[in-house]
TORVOGU-473960 format. One line per 8 residues: their letters; for each residue x, y, z of N, C-alpha, C, O, CB. Coordinates in steps of 0.2 Angstrom, whole numbers. Glycine has a CB too. Layout:
A> X/Y/Z/X/Y/Z/X/Y/Z/X/Y/Z/X/Y/Z ~ ...
END
This chain:
MTDATVDG> -93/395/-148/-98/390/-143/-102/395/-139/-100/401/-139/-92/384/-136 ~ -108/391/-134/-111/391/-131/-110/392/-127/-104/391/-125/-114/388/-132 ~ -114/394/-122/-112/396/-113/-114/389/-111/-110/387/-107/-119/402/-107 ~ -119/384/-114/-118/377/-110/-115/374/-114/-115/368/-112/-123/373/-108 ~ -110/376/-118/-105/370/-122/-101/370/-117/-98/365/-114/-102/372/-130 ~ -99/380/-114/-92/379/-110/-93/377/-103/-89/374/-99/-89/386/-109 ~ -99/378/-101/-101/377/-93/-105/372/-93/-107/371/-87/-104/384/-89 ~ -106/368/-98/-112/363/-96/-118/366/-98/-119/372/-99/-112/360/-88
PSPLSIVT> -125/359/-97/-131/363/-96/-131/366/-91/-126/365/-87/-136/360/-97 ~ -138/371/-88/-138/375/-87/-144/369/-81/-149/365/-83/-139/381/-92 ~ -141/370/-73/-145/366/-68/-153/366/-68/-156/371/-70/-144/369/-61 ~ -156/361/-67/-163/360/-69/-168/364/-62/-168/363/-56/-166/351/-70 ~ -171/368/-66/-176/372/-59/-177/368/-52/-175/363/-54/-184/374/-62 ~ -179/369/-47/-180/366/-41/-186/363/-43/-186/357/-42/-179/371/-34 ~ -192/366/-46/-199/362/-47/-198/356/-53/-202/351/-53/-205/367/-50 ~ -194/356/-57/-192/351/-63/-189/346/-59/-192/341/-58/-188/353/-68
SLYLRTKT> -183/348/-57/-182/342/-51/-184/340/-46/-180/338/-42/-177/341/-48 ~ -190/341/-44/-196/340/-38/-200/335/-41/-202/329/-39/-201/346/-37 ~ -201/338/-47/-206/334/-51/-203/327/-53/-206/322/-53/-208/339/-57 ~ -196/328/-56/-192/321/-59/-191/316/-54/-192/310/-55/-184/322/-62 ~ -191/319/-46/-188/315/-41/-196/310/-39/-196/305/-36/-183/320/-33 ~ -200/314/-39/-208/311/-37/-211/310/-39/-216/307/-37/-212/314/-34 ~ -210/309/-47/-218/308/-51/-220/300/-50/-225/298/-50/-218/311/-63 ~ -214/296/-49/-216/289/-47/-220/287/-41/-223/282/-40/-210/287/-47
LHVEAERT> -218/294/-36/-221/290/-29/-228/297/-31/-232/297/-27/-213/291/-19 ~ -229/302/-35/-235/303/-36/-240/300/-39/-246/302/-38/-234/306/-38 ~ -237/295/-43/-243/288/-45/-244/284/-43/-248/280/-45/-242/285/-50 ~ -241/282/-37/-240/278/-31/-246/280/-27/-250/276/-27/-233/277/-28 ~ -247/287/-24/-250/290/-22/-257/291/-22/-261/292/-17/-247/293/-22 ~ -258/291/-32/-264/292/-33/-267/286/-33/-273/286/-34/-265/295/-38 ~ -264/278/-32/-266/272/-32/-266/268/-25/-267/262/-24/-262/269/-37 ~ -264/274/-18/-264/268/-14/-270/273/-9/-271/278/-11/-257/265/-10
GIIRQILR> -273/269/-3/-275/273/4/-282/275/1/-284/274/-5/-269/280/8 ~ -285/280/4/-290/284/3/-289/290/-1/-294/293/-3/-292/286/9 ~ -284/291/-4/-284/295/-12/-285/291/-16/-285/293/-22/-277/299/-14 ~ -285/284/-16/-288/279/-22/-295/280/-20/-298/284/-24/-285/270/-22 ~ -298/278/-16/-304/280/-15/-308/283/-17/-313/281/-21/-304/282/-12 ~ -306/290/-14/-309/295/-17/-308/297/-23/-312/301/-25/-308/300/-15 ~ -302/296/-28/-301/295/-36/-305/293/-39/-307/295/-45/-297/293/-39 ~ -307/286/-35/-313/281/-39/-320/281/-35/-323/275/-35/-311/272/-39
GEASRQGY> -322/286/-32/-328/289/-32/-331/284/-25/-337/283/-23/-333/289/-39 ~ -327/281/-23/-329/275/-16/-327/276/-9/-329/272/-4/-326/267/-17 ~ -323/282/-8/-323/284/0/-329/286/1/-334/288/-3/-317/291/1 ~ -330/285/9/-335/287/13/-336/293/15/-332/296/12/-334/285/18 ~ -338/296/18/-338/304/20/-334/303/29/-334/308/32/-348/309/20 ~ -332/298/31/-330/295/37/-322/298/35/-320/302/39/-332/286/38 ~ -320/295/30/-314/292/28/-309/300/25/-303/301/27/-317/286/20 ~ -316/304/21/-312/310/19/-311/316/23/-307/321/22/-315/312/13
VLLLRNLL> -316/315/30/-316/317/36/-309/318/40/-306/323/41/-322/313/40 ~ -308/311/42/-303/309/42/-295/309/42/-290/309/46/-304/307/41 ~ -297/310/33/-289/313/29/-290/319/31/-285/320/35/-287/314/19 ~ -294/326/31/-294/332/33/-292/332/39/-287/335/39/-300/335/32 ~ -294/330/45/-293/330/51/-285/330/53/-282/334/56/-296/325/54 ~ -282/323/49/-275/323/48/-272/327/46/-268/331/50/-272/319/45 ~ -273/328/40/-270/334/34/-269/342/40/-264/346/39/-277/335/25 ~ -273/344/43/-273/350/47/-265/351/50/-261/356/48/-279/351/53
PAYQAIEE> -263/347/54/-258/349/57/-251/351/51/-247/355/51/-257/342/63 ~ -253/346/47/-245/348/41/-246/354/40/-242/358/41/-243/344/33 ~ -252/355/36/-253/362/33/-253/370/39/-253/376/38/-263/362/30 ~ -252/366/44/-251/372/50/-245/374/50/-242/379/50/-253/371/58 ~ -242/367/50/-232/368/49/-231/370/46/-227/375/46/-227/363/49 ~ -234/369/39/-231/375/33/-232/379/32/-231/381/26/-229/374/29 ~ -238/383/37/-241/389/36/-237/394/41/-235/400/41/-249/389/37 ~ -237/390/46/-232/393/52/-224/393/50/-221/398/53/-233/389/59
GLERHRDS> -222/389/47/-215/389/45/-215/395/38/-210/399/37/-212/380/44 ~ -218/395/35/-217/402/30/-216/407/33/-212/410/31/-221/403/25 ~ -222/409/38/-222/414/42/-217/415/43/-213/420/42/-227/414/46 ~ -214/409/48/-207/413/51/-201/415/48/-196/418/52/-204/410/55 ~ -201/413/42/-196/414/36/-197/420/31/-195/421/25/-196/408/32 ~ -204/424/35/-205/428/30/-203/434/26/-205/437/21/-209/430/31 ~ -197/436/30/-191/440/30/-186/438/26/-183/442/23/-189/443/36 ~ -183/432/26/-180/429/23/-180/430/15/-185/429/12/-181/425/26
PGMGLLSR> -174/430/10/-175/434/4/-177/427/-2/-179/429/-7/-167/439/2 ~ -175/421/0/-179/415/-4/-186/415/0/-190/417/-3/-176/407/-3 ~ -187/412/6/-193/410/9/-197/416/7/-201/414/3/-193/409/16 ~ -197/423/10/-203/428/10/-205/427/3/-208/432/2/-202/436/12 ~ -204/424/-3/-206/423/-9/-212/419/-11/-216/420/-15/-203/422/-11 ~ -211/414/-5/-218/411/-5/-222/413/0/-228/413/-1/-218/403/-5 ~ -220/417/7/-224/420/11/-229/425/10/-232/428/14/-222/422/15 ~ -227/426/2/-231/433/4/-238/429/-2/-243/433/-4/-226/442/0
YRLARAPA> -238/422/-3/-244/419/-5/-247/415/1/-246/410/3/-242/414/-10 ~ -253/420/2/-258/418/7/-262/413/8/-267/413/12/-261/422/7 ~ -259/409/4/-265/403/3/-268/401/9/-275/401/8/-262/396/2 ~ -266/399/14/-271/400/21/-276/393/21/-282/393/22/-278/409/19 ~ -272/387/20/-276/381/18/-281/379/24/-287/379/24/-271/374/18 ~ -274/379/32/-278/376/37/-283/379/36/-287/375/33/-276/376/44 ~ -286/385/39/-291/389/42/-298/384/37/-303/381/39/-289/400/40 ~ -296/385/30/-302/380/26/-303/378/28/-308/377/31/-303/377/20
IECDLLAL> -296/373/30/-300/364/32/-303/365/39/-308/362/41/-292/356/33 ~ -301/369/42/-305/371/51/-313/373/49/-318/372/52/-302/379/56 ~ -312/375/44/-320/378/42/-324/372/38/-330/371/38/-319/386/35 ~ -320/368/34/-323/362/32/-326/358/37/-332/358/37/-319/358/29 ~ -321/356/41/-322/350/49/-328/354/52/-334/351/52/-313/350/57 ~ -328/362/54/-334/364/58/-339/362/53/-344/361/57/-334/370/60 ~ -342/362/46/-345/360/42/-349/354/41/-355/353/41/-343/362/39 ~ -343/351/42/-343/343/42/-347/339/48/-353/336/47/-336/341/44
CGDRWRRD> -343/339/53/-346/337/61/-348/343/65/-351/341/70/-341/333/66 ~ -348/349/65/-348/352/72/-343/355/76/-337/353/75/-350/349/75 ~ -344/360/81/-339/360/85/-335/356/91/-331/358/95/-341/364/87 ~ -338/347/89/-334/345/92/-330/342/88/-328/337/91/-335/342/97 ~ -328/342/81/-324/340/78/-316/337/80/-313/332/78/-325/345/74 ~ -314/342/84/-307/340/88/-306/335/93/-302/330/93/-306/344/92 ~ -313/336/99/-314/328/100/-316/324/98/-314/319/100/-316/326/102 ~ -320/323/95/-322/317/88/-318/316/83/-319/311/81/-328/318/84
IPMLIAGE> -313/318/80/-311/315/75/-304/313/75/-300/318/75/-313/318/69 ~ -302/307/76/-294/305/81/-288/308/75/-289/306/69/-293/294/85 ~ -282/311/78/-276/309/75/-272/303/75/-269/300/79/-273/313/77 ~ -273/302/70/-266/295/67/-261/296/71/-261/300/75/-263/295/58 ~ -256/294/70/-250/292/70/-246/295/64/-240/296/65/-249/286/72 ~ -248/295/58/-245/295/53/-246/303/51/-243/307/48/-246/289/47 ~ -253/303/54/-253/313/55/-249/316/59/-248/321/56/-259/317/57 ~ -247/315/64/-245/317/68/-237/316/66/-233/320/70/-249/314/73
FYARRIMH> -233/312/62/-227/311/63/-225/315/55/-220/317/53/-226/303/65 ~ -232/315/50/-231/320/46/-230/328/48/-225/331/46/-236/319/41 ~ -235/331/52/-232/337/55/-227/339/58/-225/344/57/-236/339/59 ~ -224/334/62/-217/333/63/-212/333/60/-206/335/62/-218/329/65 ~ -215/330/52/-206/331/49/-207/339/47/-201/342/46/-203/325/40 ~ -212/342/45/-213/349/40/-210/354/45/-208/359/43/-222/350/37 ~ -212/352/52/-207/355/56/-201/356/59/-199/361/63/-209/355/59 ~ -198/350/57/-191/348/56/-188/353/49/-183/355/48/-190/339/55
AAQGDGTR> -194/353/45/-189/355/39/-190/361/39/-187/365/35/-191/352/30 ~ -194/365/44/-192/373/43/-187/375/48/-187/381/49/-199/378/44 ~ -184/373/50/-178/373/55/-174/375/49/-175/374/43/-175/365/59 ~ -169/379/53/-163/382/48/-163/387/44/-164/392/47/-161/378/43 ~ -163/387/37/-166/391/33/-171/394/30/-173/399/28/-165/392/31 ~ -175/385/31/-183/385/32/-183/381/24/-186/376/25/-188/394/32 ~ -179/382/19/-176/380/12/-181/374/11/-185/374/6/-167/377/11 ~ -180/368/16/-183/363/14/-192/362/15/-195/357/15/-179/357/17
LIAHAYTR> -194/368/16/-201/367/15/-201/370/9/-207/372/8/-205/370/21 ~ -197/372/4/-201/372/-1/-204/366/-5/-208/367/-10/-198/374/-5 ~ -203/360/-3/-204/351/-4/-210/351/-2/-214/350/-7/-199/344/0 ~ -212/352/2/-219/354/6/-224/357/4/-230/355/4/-219/356/10 ~ -221/363/0/-226/370/-2/-227/365/-8/-232/363/-9/-222/381/-3 ~ -222/363/-12/-224/360/-20/-227/353/-19/-230/351/-24/-216/359/-24 ~ -227/349/-13/-232/344/-12/-239/344/-13/-243/341/-17/-232/343/-7 ~ -240/351/-6/-247/351/-5/-250/357/-10/-256/357/-12/-249/351/4
YLGDLSGG> -246/360/-11/-249/369/-12/-250/367/-21/-254/369/-25/-242/378/-9 ~ -247/365/-21/-247/363/-31/-251/359/-31/-255/358/-36/-240/360/-36 ~ -251/355/-27/-258/347/-29/-265/352/-28/-269/352/-32/-259/336/-19 ~ -265/356/-23/-271/357/-22/-271/363/-28/-277/365/-28/-272/358/-14 ~ -268/366/-31/-270/371/-36/-270/367/-45/-271/369/-50/-263/379/-34 ~ -268/360/-42/-269/355/-49/-273/349/-48/-275/348/-54/-262/351/-51 ~ -274/347/-44/-278/341/-45/-284/343/-40/-288/339/-40/-275/335/-43 ~ -283/349/-37/-288/349/-31/-295/352/-34/-300/352/-29/-286/355/-25
QILRQLLV> -296/353/-39/-302/355/-42/-306/349/-45/-312/348/-45/-300/360/-48 ~ -301/344/-47/-305/339/-48/-306/334/-43/-310/329/-45/-302/337/-54 ~ -304/334/-38/-306/333/-31/-311/333/-28/-315/328/-26/-304/336/-27 ~ -313/338/-29/-319/342/-25/-323/342/-31/-328/344/-29/-318/352/-21 ~ -324/342/-37/-331/336/-43/-331/330/-42/-335/327/-45/-331/336/-51 ~ -326/326/-38/-329/319/-38/-331/320/-31/-335/315/-30/-324/312/-41 ~ -329/324/-25/-331/321/-18/-338/327/-20/-340/329/-14/-324/322/-9 ~ -341/330/-24/-347/332/-22/-353/328/-28/-359/328/-27/-346/339/-22
RSLDLRSA> -349/325/-32/-353/319/-32/-354/312/-31/-358/308/-33/-353/319/-35 ~ -349/311/-27/-347/305/-24/-351/304/-16/-355/299/-15/-339/306/-23 ~ -350/309/-13/-352/312/-7/-356/317/-5/-358/318/1/-348/314/-5 ~ -358/319/-11/-365/324/-12/-362/330/-6/-366/334/-2/-375/319/-8 ~ -356/331/-5/-354/339/-1/-358/345/-5/-360/347/-11/-346/341/-1 ~ -358/348/3/-362/355/-1/-356/360/-2/-351/358/1/-369/358/3 ~ -355/366/-4/-348/369/-4/-346/373/2/-340/374/3/-348/374/-8 ~ -350/374/6/-350/376/14/-343/371/17/-338/373/19/-358/375/20
ELTFYDFP> -344/363/15/-340/359/16/-332/359/11/-328/356/12/-343/351/16 ~ -333/363/7/-326/362/1/-322/368/1/-318/369/-3/-329/361/-8 ~ -323/373/7/-320/378/5/-314/377/4/-311/381/1/-320/382/7 ~ -309/370/6/-304/368/5/-302/371/-3/-297/373/-5/-304/360/6 ~ -306/370/-6/-304/369/-14/-305/376/-17/-305/376/-23/-309/362/-17 ~ -307/382/-14/-308/389/-15/-301/392/-14/-297/390/-10/-313/392/-10 ~ -301/397/-19/-296/402/-17/-299/410/-18/-299/414/-22/-289/400/-24 ~ -302/411/-12/-306/418/-13/-300/424/-16/-294/424/-16/-311/421/-5
GVSDPDTL> -305/427/-18/-301/434/-23/-296/433/-30/-294/437/-34/-295/436/-17 ~ -296/423/-29/-293/421/-36/-298/419/-41/-302/414/-42/-288/414/-34 ~ -296/428/-48/-301/424/-54/-298/419/-59/-301/418/-64/-303/430/-59 ~ -293/415/-58/-287/412/-63/-285/410/-60/-280/413/-57/-283/416/-66 ~ -286/402/-58/-282/398/-53/-277/396/-58/-273/393/-55/-287/391/-50 ~ -276/396/-64/-270/394/-68/-266/399/-67/-260/397/-67/-271/391/-74 ~ -268/405/-67/-262/408/-67/-259/409/-59/-253/410/-59/-264/415/-70 ~ -263/409/-53/-261/409/-48/-254/402/-48/-248/403/-46/-267/408/-44
KSDYRRAL> -260/396/-50/-253/391/-50/-244/390/-55/-239/388/-53/-256/385/-52 ~ -246/394/-60/-240/395/-65/-236/404/-59/-230/405/-60/-244/397/-77 ~ -239/406/-56/-237/413/-52/-232/408/-46/-226/409/-45/-246/419/-49 ~ -236/403/-44/-232/398/-40/-229/396/-39/-226/396/-34/-232/396/-38 ~ -226/392/-44/-222/389/-48/-217/390/-48/-212/387/-47/-222/388/-52 ~ -217/397/-51/-211/403/-52/-208/406/-46/-202/407/-46/-213/409/-54 ~ -215/405/-39/-211/408/-33/-207/401/-31/-201/402/-29/-216/411/-28 ~ -210/396/-30/-205/389/-28/-200/388/-34/-198/382/-35/-210/380/-26
DQAGAFAT> -198/391/-38/-193/391/-43/-187/396/-40/-182/394/-37/-195/395/-50 ~ -188/404/-39/-186/406/-37/-184/406/-31/-177/406/-31/-187/409/-37 ~ -189/404/-25/-186/403/-15/-178/398/-18/-173/399/-16/-195/395/-8 ~ -181/391/-24/-176/387/-25/-167/388/-26/-162/385/-25/-178/384/-29 ~ -168/394/-28/-162/398/-30/-158/400/-26/-152/403/-27/-163/403/-33 ~ -161/399/-19/-157/403/-13/-156/397/-6/-155/398/0/-163/411/-11 ~ -158/391/-12/-158/385/-7/-147/384/-6/-144/385/-11/-165/376/-12 ~ -146/383/-1/-139/382/0/-136/374/-4/-131/373/-7/-138/383/7
DPQAVVEE> -141/370/-1/-141/364/-3/-150/362/-7/-155/361/-4/-139/359/4 ~ -148/363/-13/-155/362/-19/-156/353/-18/-161/350/-18/-153/364/-30 ~ -151/350/-17/-152/342/-16/-157/338/-11/-161/334/-12/-145/338/-15 ~ -155/342/-3/-158/342/2/-166/345/1/-171/343/5/-154/346/7 ~ -168/348/-5/-174/351/-5/-177/346/-8/-182/343/-6/-176/357/-8 ~ -174/344/-14/-176/337/-18/-178/331/-14/-184/329/-14/-171/334/-22 ~ -173/328/-11/-175/325/-7/-180/325/-3/-183/319/-2/-171/324/-5 ~ -181/331/1/-188/332/4/-194/330/1/-200/327/3/-188/339/6
GAIAFSLN> -192/332/-6/-199/331/-10/-203/323/-9/-209/321/-8/-197/332/-18 ~ -197/319/-11/-199/313/-9/-200/309/-5/-203/303/-6/-198/311/-10 ~ -197/312/2/-199/313/9/-208/313/9/-212/309/10/-196/321/11 ~ -208/320/8/-215/323/8/-221/316/4/-226/314/7/-215/332/3 ~ -219/315/-1/-225/311/-5/-225/304/0/-230/302/1/-223/309/-13 ~ -220/302/2/-219/295/7/-223/294/12/-226/290/15/-212/295/10 ~ -223/304/14/-226/302/19/-234/303/19/-238/301/24/-223/305/24 ~ -237/307/13/-242/308/13/-245/300/11/-250/299/14/-244/313/9
IDLSCAVQ> -243/296/6/-244/290/6/-245/283/11/-248/278/10/-241/289/2 ~ -241/287/16/-243/283/23/-247/287/26/-250/284/31/-237/282/29 ~ -249/290/26/-256/295/29/-262/293/25/-267/293/28/-255/304/30 ~ -262/292/18/-267/288/14/-268/283/16/-274/280/14/-266/288/9 ~ -265/280/18/-264/270/20/-267/270/27/-272/267/29/-254/265/21 ~ -265/274/30/-267/274/38/-274/278/38/-276/278/43/-260/279/44 ~ -277/280/35/-284/283/34/-288/277/33/-292/273/36/-284/289/28 ~ -286/276/26/-290/272/26/-290/265/27/-294/261/24/-291/272/23
EAVTHGPA> -285/263/32/-285/258/38/-287/259/43/-289/255/46/-280/257/40 ~ -287/264/45/-291/266/51/-300/266/48/-303/264/53/-288/274/54 ~ -304/268/42/-310/267/40/-312/260/40/-317/258/43/-310/269/34 ~ -307/255/38/-308/247/37/-306/244/44/-309/238/44/-303/243/31 ~ -302/245/50/-302/241/55/-304/245/61/-305/243/67/-296/239/56 ~ -306/252/59/-306/256/66/-300/260/68/-294/258/68/-308/251/72 ~ -304/267/71/-296/272/72/-293/269/77/-287/269/77/-297/281/73 ~ -295/265/83/-290/264/88/-284/262/86/-279/263/89/-292/260/91
AVAAEG> -284/257/79/-277/252/77/-273/257/76/-268/256/78/-278/246/69 ~ -274/263/75/-270/266/72/-270/274/72/-268/278/68/-270/263/66 ~ -273/275/78/-273/282/83/-267/282/86/-264/278/88/-278/282/89 ~ -265/291/85/-260/294/88/-262/292/97/-267/290/99/-261/303/85 ~ -255/292/99/-257/292/108/-257/299/112/-254/304/111/-252/288/112 ~ -260/297/117/-262/304/119/-270/308/115/-271/314/116/-255/309/116
END
């Protein structure tokens, strides 16, 4: 008999489990809100800028959380990848809007809520951050290059306005994506509650959908209707 026969099938990797749990939500995310508009080549510059502004705190929360857990045996594997998407977003917002972008581009309630959820996920051993790294970073390494091409065509954006989609020093993005997926799986092996990580992935996708819809709503009806207080 094989080990699989005696002990049952091997457990799914964390990346495979996240994929299976979120694949329906992934399709929904591509069909709603500002992401739908971007994929159809119909997004406005205003909508794209508003999306970037509201994704920035989420990336800051992920990157700060990973740094906080850099010495843990599992999360330390992910913190080695200095993908630094938050500084790239800041560079793009500066290029797109000038140095008043923090004052001129509003934060939305959905953006604030998304960032707070990531901060919550970073508590404890931090392994729920795996779900947010999976949702954002693997997405950036997979569909991000397609989005870049669409934005160049539909909004005529310059390279200086698209550094979010650049990974300096990376000669082969496919290799980086494969390596990062492996690191996610290795980190997931240290999770004391893998199912909590998987369910956090569903929450992450739902929050992305909420934010995408809120951005489109703000573009259509004005930011005041959905802006965060303060």
